[in-house]
All heavy atoms as a GROMACS GRO file, in nm:
protein
  601
    1MET      N    1   0.079  -0.121   0.000
    1MET     CA    2   0.002   0.000   0.005
    1MET      C    3   0.086   0.123  -0.004
    1MET      O    4   0.052   0.221  -0.061
    1MET     CB    5  -0.094  -0.005   0.125
    1MET     CG    6  -0.184   0.108   0.123
    1MET     SD    7  -0.285   0.109  -0.024
    1MET     CE    8  -0.442   0.163   0.041
    2ILE      N    9   0.193   0.125   0.078
    2ILE     CA   10   0.292   0.235   0.078
    2ILE      C   11   0.342   0.273  -0.054
    2ILE      O   12   0.348   0.393  -0.100
    2ILE     CB   13   0.403   0.211   0.183
    2ILE    CG1   14   0.348   0.214   0.318
    2ILE    CG2   15   0.511   0.322   0.164
    2ILE    CD1   16   0.448   0.168   0.423
    3GLU      N   17   0.376   0.168  -0.134
    3GLU     CA   18   0.425   0.188  -0.267
    3GLU      C   19   0.328   0.259  -0.359
    3GLU      O   20   0.357   0.338  -0.442
    3GLU     CB   21   0.474   0.060  -0.326
    3GLU     CG   22   0.597   0.010  -0.254
    3GLU     CD   23   0.556  -0.086  -0.142
    3GLU    OE1   24   0.439  -0.114  -0.120
    3GLU    OE2   25   0.648  -0.116  -0.054
    4VAL      N   26   0.202   0.218  -0.343
    4VAL     CA   27   0.100   0.269  -0.431
    4VAL      C   28   0.074   0.420  -0.403
    4VAL      O   29   0.064   0.496  -0.491
    4VAL     CB   30  -0.042   0.201  -0.404
    4VAL    CG1   31  -0.152   0.263  -0.488
    4VAL    CG2   32  -0.028   0.052  -0.451
    5ILE      N   33   0.073   0.461  -0.277
    5ILE     CA   34   0.050   0.593  -0.233
    5ILE      C   35   0.165   0.675  -0.284
    5ILE      O   36   0.153   0.788  -0.333
    5ILE     CB   37   0.031   0.603  -0.074
    5ILE    CG1   38  -0.098   0.538  -0.041
    5ILE    CG2   39   0.030   0.751  -0.038
    5ILE    CD1   40  -0.121   0.525   0.106
    6GLU      N   41   0.291   0.619  -0.259
    6GLU     CA   42   0.418   0.691  -0.293
    6GLU      C   43   0.415   0.716  -0.454
    6GLU      O   44   0.451   0.825  -0.499
    6GLU     CB   45   0.530   0.613  -0.257
    6GLU     CG   46   0.664   0.678  -0.256
    6GLU     CD   47   0.772   0.602  -0.187
    6GLU    OE1   48   0.830   0.506  -0.256
    6GLU    OE2   49   0.800   0.630  -0.070
    7HIS      N   50   0.381   0.622  -0.527
    7HIS     CA   51   0.372   0.629  -0.674
    7HIS      C   52   0.274   0.738  -0.718
    7HIS      O   53   0.295   0.826  -0.812
    7HIS     CB   54   0.338   0.497  -0.737
    7HIS     CG   55   0.332   0.494  -0.881
    7HIS    ND1   56   0.447   0.507  -0.969
    7HIS    CD2   57   0.228   0.503  -0.974
    7HIS    CE1   58   0.400   0.510  -1.092
    7HIS    NE2   59   0.283   0.507  -1.096
    8LEU      N   60   0.150   0.733  -0.656
    8LEU     CA   61   0.060   0.834  -0.697
    8LEU      C   62   0.097   0.973  -0.660
    8LEU      O   63   0.087   1.066  -0.743
    8LEU     CB   64  -0.078   0.811  -0.615
    8LEU     CG   65  -0.163   0.689  -0.657
    8LEU    CD1   66  -0.272   0.672  -0.556
    8LEU    CD2   67  -0.219   0.709  -0.801
    9VAL      N   68   0.158   0.997  -0.548
    9VAL     CA   69   0.199   1.127  -0.503
    9VAL      C   70   0.316   1.174  -0.585
    9VAL      O   71   0.327   1.288  -0.624
    9VAL     CB   72   0.230   1.137  -0.358
    9VAL    CG1   73   0.281   1.270  -0.308
    9VAL    CG2   74   0.091   1.110  -0.274
   10ALA      N   75   0.418   1.093  -0.610
   10ALA     CA   76   0.535   1.120  -0.685
   10ALA      C   77   0.502   1.169  -0.822
   10ALA      O   78   0.578   1.252  -0.883
   10ALA     CB   79   0.634   1.001  -0.687
   11GLY      N   80   0.388   1.127  -0.882
   11GLY     CA   81   0.354   1.162  -1.009
   11GLY      C   82   0.301   1.302  -1.018
   11GLY      O   83   0.284   1.367  -1.128
   12ILE      N   84   0.265   1.362  -0.910
   12ILE     CA   85   0.198   1.484  -0.903
   12ILE      C   86   0.292   1.600  -0.868
   12ILE      O   87   0.296   1.711  -0.917
   12ILE     CB   88   0.083   1.485  -0.792
   12ILE    CG1   89  -0.026   1.394  -0.831
   12ILE    CG2   90   0.028   1.630  -0.782
   12ILE    CD1   91  -0.129   1.370  -0.726
   13VAL      N   92   0.401   1.575  -0.783
   13VAL     CA   93   0.485   1.678  -0.727
   13VAL      C   94   0.606   1.706  -0.819
   13VAL      O   95   0.635   1.627  -0.901
   13VAL     CB   96   0.534   1.632  -0.588
   13VAL    CG1   97   0.416   1.618  -0.499
   13VAL    CG2   98   0.612   1.510  -0.588
   14ASP      N   99   0.664   1.816  -0.791
   14ASP     CA  100   0.788   1.851  -0.868
   14ASP      C  101   0.916   1.797  -0.805
   14ASP      O  102   1.008   1.784  -0.880
   14ASP     CB  103   0.802   2.009  -0.863
   14ASP     CG  104   0.700   2.086  -0.950
   14ASP    OD1  105   0.652   2.019  -1.053
   14ASP    OD2  106   0.671   2.202  -0.920
   15SER      N  107   0.907   1.750  -0.682
   15SER     CA  108   1.018   1.690  -0.616
   15SER      C  109   0.987   1.551  -0.563
   15SER      O  110   0.961   1.527  -0.446
   15SER     CB  111   1.063   1.789  -0.492
   15SER     OG  112   1.092   1.911  -0.531
   16PRO      N  113   0.983   1.455  -0.655
   16PRO     CA  114   0.944   1.322  -0.616
   16PRO      C  115   1.038   1.255  -0.525
   16PRO      O  116   0.997   1.160  -0.450
   16PRO     CB  117   0.932   1.242  -0.755
   16PRO     CG  118   1.011   1.326  -0.846
   16PRO     CD  119   1.009   1.463  -0.797
   17ASP      N  120   1.165   1.297  -0.518
   17ASP     CA  121   1.258   1.241  -0.423
   17ASP      C  122   1.226   1.276  -0.283
   17ASP      O  123   1.275   1.207  -0.189
   17ASP     CB  124   1.401   1.277  -0.451
   17ASP     CG  125   1.438   1.240  -0.600
   17ASP    OD1  126   1.397   1.126  -0.640
   17ASP    OD2  127   1.537   1.297  -0.656
   18ASP      N  128   1.151   1.380  -0.256
   18ASP     CA  129   1.114   1.420  -0.116
   18ASP      C  130   0.995   1.355  -0.073
   18ASP      O  131   0.954   1.369   0.047
   18ASP     CB  132   1.087   1.573  -0.118
   18ASP     CG  133   1.222   1.649  -0.127
   18ASP    OD1  134   1.322   1.583  -0.113
   18ASP    OD2  135   1.218   1.766  -0.162
   19VAL      N  136   0.921   1.268  -0.154
   19VAL     CA  137   0.803   1.204  -0.112
   19VAL      C  138   0.839   1.085  -0.021
   19VAL      O  139   0.928   0.999  -0.054
   19VAL     CB  140   0.721   1.146  -0.232
   19VAL    CG1  141   0.609   1.062  -0.184
   19VAL    CG2  142   0.672   1.269  -0.314
   20ASP      N  143   0.781   1.085   0.103
   20ASP     CA  144   0.812   0.980   0.197
   20ASP      C  145   0.671   0.932   0.262
   20ASP      O  146   0.599   1.016   0.312
   20ASP     CB  147   0.900   1.027   0.306
   20ASP     CG  148   0.935   0.918   0.406
   20ASP    OD1  149   0.951   0.806   0.373
   20ASP    OD2  150   0.952   0.955   0.524
   21VAL      N  151   0.646   0.802   0.250
   21VAL     CA  152   0.513   0.759   0.303
   21VAL      C  153   0.549   0.657   0.417
   21VAL      O  154   0.634   0.563   0.408
   21VAL     CB  155   0.436   0.679   0.200
   21VAL    CG1  156   0.302   0.636   0.252
   21VAL    CG2  157   0.411   0.772   0.084
   22ARG      N  158   0.495   0.688   0.535
   22ARG     CA  159   0.511   0.604   0.655
   22ARG      C  160   0.374   0.553   0.700
   22ARG      O  161   0.267   0.624   0.699
   22ARG     CB  162   0.574   0.681   0.766
   22ARG     CG  163   0.719   0.734   0.718
   22ARG     CD  164   0.783   0.816   0.833
   22ARG     NE  165   0.899   0.874   0.780
   22ARG     CZ  166   0.970   0.961   0.844
   22ARG    NH1  167   0.931   1.000   0.967
   22ARG    NH2  168   1.078   1.012   0.807
   23ALA      N  169   0.377   0.429   0.751
   23ALA     CA  170   0.252   0.378   0.811
   23ALA      C  171   0.266   0.376   0.964
   23ALA      O  172   0.366   0.346   1.022
   23ALA     CB  173   0.233   0.236   0.770
   24LYS      N  174   0.159   0.420   1.031
   24LYS     CA  175   0.140   0.418   1.171
   24LYS      C  176   0.025   0.358   1.217
   24LYS      O  177  -0.084   0.371   1.162
   24LYS     CB  178   0.145   0.575   1.219
   24LYS     CG  179   0.267   0.653   1.204
   24LYS     CD  180   0.244   0.785   1.271
   24LYS     CE  181   0.367   0.869   1.262
   24LYS     NZ  182   0.361   0.998   1.334
   25GLN      N  183   0.035   0.280   1.330
   25GLN     CA  184  -0.084   0.215   1.389
   25GLN      C  185  -0.139   0.318   1.494
   25GLN      O  186  -0.074   0.367   1.574
   25GLN     CB  187  -0.032   0.089   1.456
   25GLN     CG  188  -0.034  -0.034   1.372
   25GLN     CD  189  -0.169  -0.056   1.299
   25GLN    OE1  190  -0.164  -0.055   1.171
   25GLN    NE2  191  -0.272  -0.077   1.368
   26THR      N  192  -0.277   0.338   1.478
   26THR     CA  193  -0.342   0.427   1.577
   26THR      C  194  -0.467   0.352   1.629
   26THR      O  195  -0.490   0.230   1.580
   26THR     CB  196  -0.397   0.545   1.503
   26THR    OG1  197  -0.495   0.521   1.408
   26THR    CG2  198  -0.282   0.626   1.438
   27ARG      N  199  -0.538   0.400   1.720
   27ARG     CA  200  -0.657   0.339   1.774
   27ARG      C  201  -0.757   0.307   1.668
   27ARG      O  202  -0.832   0.208   1.674
   27ARG     CB  203  -0.728   0.431   1.880
   27ARG     CG  204  -0.645   0.426   2.013
   27ARG     CD  205  -0.726   0.510   2.115
   27ARG     NE  206  -0.721   0.642   2.060
   27ARG     CZ  207  -0.790   0.746   2.125
   27ARG    NH1  208  -0.866   0.720   2.227
   27ARG    NH2  209  -0.781   0.869   2.084
   28ASN      N  210  -0.765   0.392   1.572
   28ASN     CA  211  -0.862   0.381   1.458
   28ASN      C  212  -0.811   0.309   1.350
   28ASN      O  213  -0.880   0.307   1.233
   28ASN     CB  214  -0.906   0.521   1.417
   28ASN     CG  215  -0.971   0.600   1.526
   28ASN    OD1  216  -1.032   0.556   1.609
   28ASN    ND2  217  -0.948   0.734   1.528
   29GLY      N  218  -0.706   0.240   1.360
   29GLY     CA  219  -0.643   0.165   1.236
   29GLY      C  220  -0.521   0.216   1.194
   29GLY      O  221  -0.455   0.307   1.256
   30GLU      N  222  -0.479   0.183   1.070
   30GLU     CA  223  -0.350   0.219   1.008
   30GLU      C  224  -0.379   0.356   0.951
   30GLU      O  225  -0.469   0.380   0.876
   30GLU     CB  226  -0.320   0.122   0.904
   30GLU     CG  227  -0.171   0.136   0.866
   30GLU     CD  228  -0.120   0.014   0.787
   30GLU    OE1  229  -0.202  -0.040   0.716
   30GLU    OE2  230   0.004  -0.008   0.803
   31LEU      N  231  -0.271   0.446   0.971
   31LEU     CA  232  -0.268   0.573   0.910
   31LEU      C  233  -0.144   0.593   0.833
   31LEU      O  234  -0.034   0.554   0.876
   31LEU     CB  235  -0.272   0.694   1.029
   31LEU     CG  236  -0.234   0.831   0.986
   31LEU    CD1  237  -0.354   0.878   0.911
   31LEU    CD2  238  -0.201   0.907   1.107
   32PHE      N  239  -0.160   0.629   0.710
   32PHE     CA  240  -0.044   0.664   0.623
   32PHE      C  241  -0.012   0.813   0.621
   32PHE      O  242  -0.091   0.890   0.590
   32PHE     CB  243  -0.077   0.614   0.480
   32PHE     CG  244  -0.093   0.464   0.469
   32PHE    CD1  245  -0.226   0.412   0.477
   32PHE    CD2  246   0.005   0.377   0.459
   32PHE    CE1  247  -0.243   0.275   0.463
   32PHE    CE2  248  -0.006   0.240   0.449
   32PHE     CZ  249  -0.146   0.186   0.456
   33GLU      N  250   0.106   0.839   0.664
   33GLU     CA  251   0.155   0.974   0.670
   33GLU      C  252   0.243   1.000   0.546
   33GLU      O  253   0.339   0.940   0.531
   33GLU     CB  254   0.238   0.996   0.796
   33GLU     CG  255   0.265   1.142   0.824
   33GLU     CD  256   0.334   1.160   0.961
   33GLU    OE1  257   0.454   1.132   0.966
   33GLU    OE2  258   0.262   1.183   1.056
   34VAL      N  259   0.197   1.093   0.466
   34VAL     CA  260   0.267   1.126   0.338
   34VAL      C  261   0.341   1.266   0.367
   34VAL      O  262   0.275   1.370   0.385
   34VAL     CB  263   0.171   1.141   0.223
   34VAL    CG1  264   0.242   1.177   0.093
   34VAL    CG2  265   0.096   1.011   0.208
   35ARG      N  266   0.475   1.254   0.346
   35ARG     CA  267   0.552   1.375   0.361
   35ARG      C  268   0.603   1.423   0.228
   35ARG      O  269   0.645   1.350   0.148
   35ARG     CB  270   0.666   1.350   0.460
   35ARG     CG  271   0.628   1.326   0.598
   35ARG     CD  272   0.753   1.286   0.685
   35ARG     NE  273   0.713   1.270   0.822
   35ARG     CZ  274   0.704   1.360   0.908
   35ARG    NH1  275   0.738   1.486   0.888
   35ARG    NH2  276   0.666   1.332   1.041
   36VAL      N  277   0.586   1.552   0.200
   36VAL     CA  278   0.629   1.609   0.068
   36VAL      C  279   0.699   1.744   0.096
   36VAL      O  280   0.697   1.794   0.197
   36VAL     CB  281   0.507   1.635  -0.024
   36VAL    CG1  282   0.431   1.504  -0.055
   36VAL    CG2  283   0.408   1.731   0.038
   37ASN      N  284   0.767   1.791  -0.008
   37ASN     CA  285   0.838   1.912  -0.008
   37ASN      C  286   0.730   2.032   0.028
   37ASN      O  287   0.628   2.023  -0.033
   37ASN     CB  288   0.911   1.933  -0.139
   37ASN     CG  289   1.002   2.063  -0.137
   37ASN    OD1  290   0.949   2.170  -0.108
   37ASN    ND2  291   1.127   2.035  -0.152
   38PRO      N  292   0.768   2.121   0.109
   38PRO     CA  293   0.665   2.224   0.136
   38PRO      C  294   0.615   2.298   0.011
   38PRO      O  295   0.500   2.342   0.008
   38PRO     CB  296   0.750   2.338   0.221
   38PRO     CG  297   0.862   2.248   0.278
   38PRO     CD  298   0.888   2.142   0.179
   39ASP      N  299   0.702   2.304  -0.089
   39ASP     CA  300   0.645   2.369  -0.214
   39ASP      C  301   0.550   2.290  -0.300
   39ASP      O  302   0.474   2.339  -0.367
   39ASP     CB  303   0.768   2.398  -0.308
   39ASP     CG  304   0.867   2.501  -0.257
   39ASP    OD1  305   0.824   2.585  -0.167
   39ASP    OD2  306   0.998   2.488  -0.283
   40ASP      N  307   0.545   2.155  -0.268
   40ASP     CA  308   0.457   2.064  -0.327
   40ASP      C  309   0.323   2.039  -0.257
   40ASP      O  310   0.236   1.975  -0.310
   40ASP     CB  311   0.524   1.934  -0.358
   40ASP     CG  312   0.644   1.952  -0.461
   40ASP    OD1  313   0.632   2.031  -0.556
   40ASP    OD2  314   0.732   1.874  -0.460
   41LEU      N  315   0.318   2.087  -0.136
   41LEU     CA  316   0.201   2.052  -0.047
   41LEU      C  317   0.072   2.106  -0.119
   41LEU      O  318  -0.027   2.027  -0.112
   41LEU     CB  319   0.221   2.115   0.085
   41LEU     CG  320   0.121   2.072   0.192
   41LEU    CD1  321   0.125   1.914   0.210
   41LEU    CD2  322   0.142   2.140   0.325
   42GLY      N  323   0.068   2.220  -0.176
   42GLY     CA  324  -0.046   2.273  -0.242
   42GLY      C  325  -0.082   2.181  -0.358
   42GLY      O  326  -0.208   2.170  -0.388
   43LYS      N  327   0.004   2.129  -0.430
   43LYS     CA  328  -0.025   2.043  -0.546
   43LYS      C  329  -0.088   1.908  -0.503
   43LYS      O  330  -0.176   1.852  -0.566
   43LYS     CB  331   0.107   2.007  -0.632
   43LYS     CG  332   0.157   2.130  -0.696
   43LYS     CD  333   0.274   2.088  -0.780
   43LYS     CE  334   0.325   2.214  -0.851
   43LYS     NZ  335   0.443   2.192  -0.926
   44VAL      N  336  -0.044   1.862  -0.389
   44VAL     CA  337  -0.095   1.737  -0.334
   44VAL      C  338  -0.236   1.756  -0.284
   44VAL      O  339  -0.321   1.666  -0.302
   44VAL     CB  340  -0.001   1.677  -0.226
   44VAL    CG1  341  -0.056   1.555  -0.170
   44VAL    CG2  342   0.135   1.639  -0.291
   45ILE      N  343  -0.253   1.864  -0.218
   45ILE     CA  344  -0.394   1.901  -0.164
   45ILE      C  345  -0.486   1.930  -0.269
   45ILE      O  346  -0.607   1.889  -0.280
   45ILE     CB  347  -0.379   2.005  -0.056
   45ILE    CG1  348  -0.304   1.942   0.063
   45ILE    CG2  349  -0.513   2.040  -0.005
   45ILE    CD1  350  -0.264   2.041   0.171
   46GLY      N  351  -0.446   2.015  -0.369
   46GLY     CA  352  -0.532   2.059  -0.473
   46GLY      C  353  -0.632   2.164  -0.437
   46GLY      O  354  -0.647   2.199  -0.317
   47ARG      N  355  -0.711   2.215  -0.529
   47ARG     CA  356  -0.813   2.308  -0.511
   47ARG      C  357  -0.915   2.243  -0.423
   47ARG      O  358  -0.975   2.146  -0.458
   47ARG     CB  359  -0.866   2.369  -0.641
   47ARG     CG  360  -0.774   2.452  -0.709
   47ARG     CD  361  -0.837   2.520  -0.825
   47ARG     NE  362  -0.736   2.617  -0.891
   47ARG     CZ  363  -0.755   2.674  -0.994
   47ARG    NH1  364  -0.877   2.658  -1.066
   47ARG    NH2  365  -0.674   2.759  -1.045
   48GLN      N  366  -0.952   2.318  -0.314
   48GLN     CA  367  -1.055   2.265  -0.230
   48GLN      C  368  -1.030   2.119  -0.179
   48GLN      O  369  -1.135   2.048  -0.155
   48GLN     CB  370  -1.196   2.294  -0.286
   48GLN     CG  371  -1.222   2.439  -0.310
   48GLN     CD  372  -1.362   2.450  -0.374
   48GLN    OE1  373  -1.430   2.369  -0.407
   48GLN    NE2  374  -1.405   2.577  -0.383
   49GLY      N  375  -0.910   2.077  -0.187
   49GLY     CA  376  -0.882   1.945  -0.143
   49GLY      C  377  -0.922   1.830  -0.230
   49GLY      O  378  -0.920   1.708  -0.196
   50ARG      N  379  -0.943   1.865  -0.355
   50ARG     CA  380  -0.979   1.763  -0.452
   50ARG      C  381  -0.884   1.663  -0.486
   50ARG      O  382  -0.921   1.540  -0.499
   50ARG     CB  383  -1.029   1.836  -0.577
   50ARG     CG  384  -1.161   1.910  -0.566
   50ARG     CD  385  -1.212   1.967  -0.703
   50ARG     NE  386  -1.340   2.036  -0.670
   50ARG     CZ  387  -1.360   2.156  -0.734
   50ARG    NH1  388  -1.278   2.205  -0.822
   50ARG    NH2  389  -1.478   2.221  -0.704
   51THR      N  390  -0.757   1.696  -0.506
   51THR     CA  391  -0.647   1.600  -0.529
   51THR      C  392  -0.630   1.514  -0.406
   51THR      O  393  -0.620   1.396  -0.434
   51THR     CB  394  -0.526   1.679  -0.569
   51THR    OG1  395  -0.544   1.773  -0.677
   51THR    CG2  396  -0.412   1.579  -0.607
   52ALA      N  397  -0.622   1.563  -0.296
   52ALA     CA  398  -0.608   1.484  -0.177
   52ALA      C  399  -0.722   1.384  -0.160
   52ALA      O  400  -0.699   1.270  -0.130
   52ALA     CB  401  -0.604   1.564  -0.047
   53THR      N  402  -0.844   1.424  -0.184
   53THR     CA  403  -0.962   1.337  -0.179
   53THR      C  404  -0.955   1.230  -0.281
   53THR      O  405  -0.980   1.112  -0.250
   53THR     CB  406  -1.088   1.420  -0.206
   53THR    OG1  407  -1.101   1.525  -0.099
   53THR    CG2  408  -1.210   1.332  -0.197
   54ALA      N  409  -0.908   1.263  -0.411
   54ALA     CA  410  -0.893   1.157  -0.512
   54ALA      C  411  -0.785   1.054  -0.465
   54ALA      O  412  -0.813   0.934  -0.488
   54ALA     CB  413  -0.864   1.225  -0.636
   55ILE      N  414  -0.682   1.101  -0.409
   55ILE     CA  415  -0.574   1.001  -0.372
   55ILE      C  416  -0.623   0.913  -0.261
   55ILE      O  417  -0.604   0.786  -0.257
   55ILE     CB  418  -0.452   1.081  -0.319
   55ILE    CG1  419  -0.380   1.156  -0.444
   55ILE    CG2  420  -0.349   0.990  -0.245
   55ILE    CD1  421  -0.272   1.247  -0.401
   56ARG      N  422  -0.707   0.980  -0.169
   56ARG     CA  423  -0.765   0.891  -0.059
   56ARG      C  424  -0.860   0.787  -0.117
   56ARG      O  425  -0.870   0.676  -0.063
   56ARG     CB  426  -0.824   0.992   0.042
   56ARG     CG  427  -0.728   1.063   0.131
   56ARG     CD  428  -0.801   1.153   0.233
   56ARG     NE  429  -0.709   1.219   0.312
   56ARG     CZ  430  -0.690   1.352   0.323
   56ARG    NH1  431  -0.763   1.433   0.242
   56ARG    NH2  432  -0.598   1.402   0.406
   57LYS      N  433  -0.936   0.831  -0.207
   57LYS     CA  434  -1.039   0.736  -0.268
   57LYS      C  435  -0.970   0.618  -0.334
   57LYS      O  436  -1.018   0.501  -0.324
   57LYS     CB  437  -1.126   0.811  -0.364
   57LYS     CG  438  -1.237   0.886  -0.298
   57LYS     CD  439  -1.341   0.952  -0.378
   57LYS     CE  440  -1.440   1.032  -0.308
   57LYS     NZ  441  -1.536   1.096  -0.395
   58VAL      N  442  -0.866   0.653  -0.416
   58VAL     CA  443  -0.808   0.547  -0.484
   58VAL      C  444  -0.725   0.454  -0.391
   58VAL      O  445  -0.741   0.322  -0.393
   58VAL     CB  446  -0.689   0.604  -0.578
   58VAL    CG1  447  -0.594   0.488  -0.637
   58VAL    CG2  448  -0.757   0.678  -0.697
   59ALA      N  449  -0.664   0.504  -0.281
   59ALA     CA  450  -0.608   0.420  -0.184
   59ALA      C  451  -0.704   0.345  -0.103
   59ALA      O  452  -0.682   0.225  -0.066
   59ALA     CB  453  -0.515   0.505  -0.089
   60GLY      N  454  -0.819   0.402  -0.075
   60GLY     CA  455  -0.918   0.330  -0.003
   60GLY      C  456  -0.979   0.219  -0.083
   60GLY      O  457  -1.004   0.106  -0.030
   61ALA      N  458  -0.990   0.230  -0.212
   61ALA     CA  459  -1.038   0.132  -0.305
   61ALA      C  460  -0.947   0.017  -0.312
   61ALA      O  461  -0.985  -0.102  -0.310
   61ALA     CB  462  -1.065   0.185  -0.442
   62ILE      N  463  -0.819   0.050  -0.310
   62ILE     CA  464  -0.714  -0.063  -0.309
   62ILE      C  465  -0.708  -0.131  -0.185
   62ILE      O  466  -0.695  -0.254  -0.172
   62ILE     CB  467  -0.580   0.001  -0.345
   62ILE    CG1  468  -0.595   0.042  -0.499
   62ILE    CG2  469  -0.467  -0.099  -0.333
   62ILE    CD1  470  -0.462   0.134  -0.545
   63ALA      N  471  -0.722  -0.058  -0.065
   63ALA     CA  472  -0.709  -0.120   0.066
   63ALA      C  473  -0.828  -0.209   0.100
   63ALA      O  474  -0.818  -0.307   0.167
   63ALA     CB  475  -0.707  -0.010   0.169
   64GLY      N  476  -0.940  -0.187   0.040
   64GLY     CA  477  -1.050  -0.279   0.049
   64GLY      C  478  -1.146  -0.232   0.165
   64GLY      O  479  -1.160  -0.115   0.197
   65ARG      N  480  -1.195  -0.334   0.241
   65ARG     CA  481  -1.299  -0.305   0.340
   65ARG      C  482  -1.252  -0.214   0.447
   65ARG      O  483  -1.327  -0.125   0.489
   65ARG     CB  484  -1.337  -0.441   0.406
   65ARG     CG  485  -1.445  -0.421   0.510
   65ARG     CD  486  -1.468  -0.550   0.582
   65ARG     NE  487  -1.528  -0.644   0.489
   65ARG     CZ  488  -1.622  -0.734   0.521
   65ARG    NH1  489  -1.653  -0.741   0.646
   65ARG    NH2  490  -1.675  -0.820   0.437
   66GLY      N  491  -1.133  -0.228   0.497
   66GLY     CA  492  -1.084  -0.148   0.610
   66GLY      C  493  -1.057   0.000   0.567
   66GLY      O  494  -1.049   0.091   0.648
   67GLY      N  495  -1.046   0.029   0.436
   67GLY     CA  496  -1.017   0.154   0.385
   67GLY      C  497  -0.870   0.198   0.420
   67GLY      O  498  -0.791   0.126   0.477
   68ALA      N  499  -0.848   0.323   0.392
   68ALA     CA  500  -0.708   0.380   0.422
   68ALA      C  501  -0.718   0.524   0.466
   68ALA      O  502  -0.787   0.608   0.407
   68ALA     CB  503  -0.617   0.373   0.297
   69ARG      N  504  -0.652   0.555   0.579
   69ARG     CA  505  -0.651   0.697   0.625
   69ARG      C  506  -0.517   0.757   0.587
   69ARG      O  507  -0.406   0.691   0.613
   69ARG     CB  508  -0.662   0.694   0.772
   69ARG     CG  509  -0.801   0.653   0.812
   69ARG     CD  510  -0.823   0.642   0.970
   69ARG     NE  511  -0.782   0.765   1.032
   69ARG     CZ  512  -0.699   0.764   1.133
   69ARG    NH1  513  -0.635   0.650   1.182
   69ARG    NH2  514  -0.664   0.880   1.192
   70ILE      N  515  -0.522   0.875   0.526
   70ILE     CA  516  -0.394   0.935   0.479
   70ILE      C  517  -0.399   1.082   0.531
   70ILE      O  518  -0.492   1.151   0.520
   70ILE     CB  519  -0.394   0.945   0.331
   70ILE    CG1  520  -0.398   0.794   0.267
   70ILE    CG2  521  -0.262   1.012   0.276
   70ILE    CD1  522  -0.410   0.791   0.120
   71ASP      N  523  -0.261   1.118   0.582
   71ASP     CA  524  -0.248   1.245   0.626
   71ASP      C  525  -0.139   1.307   0.557
   71ASP      O  526  -0.029   1.248   0.536
   71ASP     CB  527  -0.217   1.245   0.776
   71ASP     CG  528  -0.191   1.383   0.843
   71ASP    OD1  529  -0.244   1.478   0.791
   71ASP    OD2  530  -0.128   1.392   0.943
   72PHE      N  531  -0.149   1.423   0.496
   72PHE     CA  532  -0.038   1.491   0.412
   72PHE      C  533   0.026   1.599   0.494
   72PHE      O  534  -0.041   1.686   0.543
   72PHE     CB  535  -0.113   1.558   0.283
   72PHE     CG  536  -0.168   1.456   0.194
   72PHE    CD1  537  -0.304   1.426   0.198
   72PHE    CD2  538  -0.090   1.386   0.101
   72PHE    CE1  539  -0.361   1.346   0.108
   72PHE    CE2  540  -0.143   1.293   0.021
   72PHE     CZ  541  -0.281   1.271   0.025
   73VAL      N  542   0.158   1.590   0.505
   73VAL     CA  543   0.233   1.689   0.567
   73VAL      C  544   0.363   1.725   0.488
   73VAL      O  545   0.392   1.656   0.405
   73VAL     CB  546   0.286   1.643   0.724
   73VAL    CG1  547   0.171   1.618   0.810
   73VAL    CG2  548   0.368   1.511   0.701
   74ASP      N  549   0.422   1.848   0.518
   74ASP     CA  550   0.527   1.884   0.446
   74ASP      C  551   0.662   1.832   0.518
   74ASP      O  552   0.650   1.797   0.644
   74ASP     CB  553   0.551   2.030   0.424
   74ASP     CG  554   0.552   2.114   0.552
   74ASP    OD1  555   0.641   2.086   0.631
   74ASP    OD2  556   0.479   2.213   0.559
   75VAL      N  557   0.778   1.821   0.462
   75VAL     CA  558   0.893   1.767   0.519
   75VAL      C  559   0.955   1.852   0.632
   75VAL      O  560   1.036   1.801   0.705
   75VAL     CB  561   1.002   1.729   0.409
   75VAL    CG1  562   0.961   1.625   0.326
   75VAL    CG2  563   1.049   1.853   0.332
   76ASP      N  564   0.916   1.975   0.639
   76ASP     CA  565   0.966   2.065   0.738
   76ASP      C  566   0.898   2.041   0.870
   76ASP      O  567   0.942   2.091   0.980
   76ASP     CB  568   0.955   2.209   0.703
   76ASP     CG  569   1.063   2.250   0.592
   76ASP    OD1  570   1.152   2.171   0.576
   76ASP    OD2  571   1.037   2.347   0.524
   77ARG      N  572   0.784   1.981   0.874
   77ARG     CA  573   0.715   1.960   1.003
   77ARG      C  574   0.786   1.866   1.090
   77ARG      O  575   0.830   1.757   1.047
   77ARG     CB  576   0.568   1.906   0.968
   77ARG     CG  577   0.492   1.890   1.093
   77ARG     CD  578   0.346   1.840   1.059
   77ARG     NE  579   0.288   1.774   1.159
   77ARG     CZ  580   0.179   1.720   1.150
   77ARG    NH1  581   0.112   1.713   1.038
   77ARG    NH2  582   0.123   1.656   1.258
   78ARG      N  583   0.809   1.905   1.207
   78ARG     CA  584   0.884   1.824   1.302
   78ARG      C  585   0.797   1.740   1.394
   78ARG      O  586   0.701   1.789   1.448
   78ARG     CB  587   0.970   1.918   1.397
   78ARG     CG  588   1.050   2.018   1.319
   78ARG     CD  589   1.175   1.937   1.262
   78ARG     NE  590   1.268   2.039   1.202
   78ARG     CZ  591   1.310   2.040   1.080
   78ARG    NH1  592   1.279   1.933   0.997
   78ARG    NH2  593   1.385   2.126   1.030
   79ASN      N  594   0.832   1.607   1.408
   79ASN     CA  595   0.760   1.519   1.509
   79ASN      C  596   0.851   1.444   1.590
   79ASN      O  597   0.953   1.403   1.556
   79ASN     CB  598   0.674   1.415   1.420
   79ASN     CG  599   0.548   1.481   1.370
   79ASN    OD1  600   0.502   1.590   1.417
   79ASN    ND2  601   0.485   1.416   1.286
   0.00000   0.00000   0.00000
């Protein structure tokens, strides 16, 4: 699943080498955290969140019954 999300996002951004997808276990299931270059964050989110929604729908369809939760952050965000 990580590879699929990474491939989708890398095709949209200007800096595909900065795309990093990590899976985290939460109380509500698996969460995929997608990190991108700060300059590319707007491209990944899209107008009114349409691109992010489309990526979430594709990933959810591939994930099946459990679905997929995806969070988009820039690489400068510290955790």
